[in-house]
N, C-alpha and C positions, 0 to 999 in steps of 0.2 A: 897220486892226485890227493889234496887236502881238504878238510872240510873248511867251510867259509862261513860267517855269521854276516847276512847283509841287512839293513836297515833300509826298507822302502817306505819314502814319505809320499803319502798319497792324500787326496782331498777326499773327504765322505760328506754325504749329504745327509743332515740331521733336521727333520721337520720339528718346528716348536711353535706352539700355540702362543700369542699375545694377544692383549687387546691394547690398541693404539691409535692415535688421531690420524696418522697418515703411515704411507711405505715408510719413510727417513725415521719416524719415531719408533716404527715397529723393529727395523734394523737395529736402532740403537739398543731397545730393549732385549733383543734377542742377544746381541754382542755381549751386554751384560751376564747375560744368563750362559753363554758358551765359552765366553773369554775370560773366565775367573780364574782360570788355572785349575780348576777342578771339573774335569769334563764330565759332563751330566750323562753320559753313555757310556757303557762299557763294551769294548772290543773283545771278542771271543776267539783265540787262535782256531782255526778249524782245520788245519792240516798238521800232521805229524811235523813236520820239519819248520812250522812256524813257532817261535818261541815266546814272541811277546808282540802286542799290537797297541797301539796308541795313536791318537790324533797327532797330526803334524800342529805345530805351534803357531798358524798362520790362516787366517780367513782370507781366501782368494776372491769370493764373492757371495752373492746373495740372489736368490728368486724369492721373490714377495706374492703369494696368493691371498686374496681377499676371500673370508670365509663364506660371504653371501654371494660369491661369482662361481657357481659350479662349473661352469663353462672355461673360465680361466680367463675370460676377455679382458680382465683388468691387472692381469699378472704381469710383472716386469723383472728382467733381471739386473742385475746392478755389480758394478765392481767392489773392491773392498772399502773404497771410499765413499760409497753410496752413491757414484755416478751411474745412471742408467746406461746400459749397452746401446749403443744406437741401433745396430743391425743383427744382433745377437738374438737367438731365441728366447721366450719368455718361459 
């Protein structure tokens, strides 16, 4: 048996607070924060075999919640190009 180093690319969810005119503007604002090349969250390895962790360099989608909507009735899921998912969960 030989040791192996395996890089696992996963998507993580990061909740970011922004003030914007609407969902599209909110997503653009968040992408400007998260997509700058300097990820604003630290991922800490929490198992002995994990050597390093960092986010994948790809945004695969968005979920937009409105702050004044505690029941998430106006929440919407979008793909990476800001298109709402038709049948996907909010």
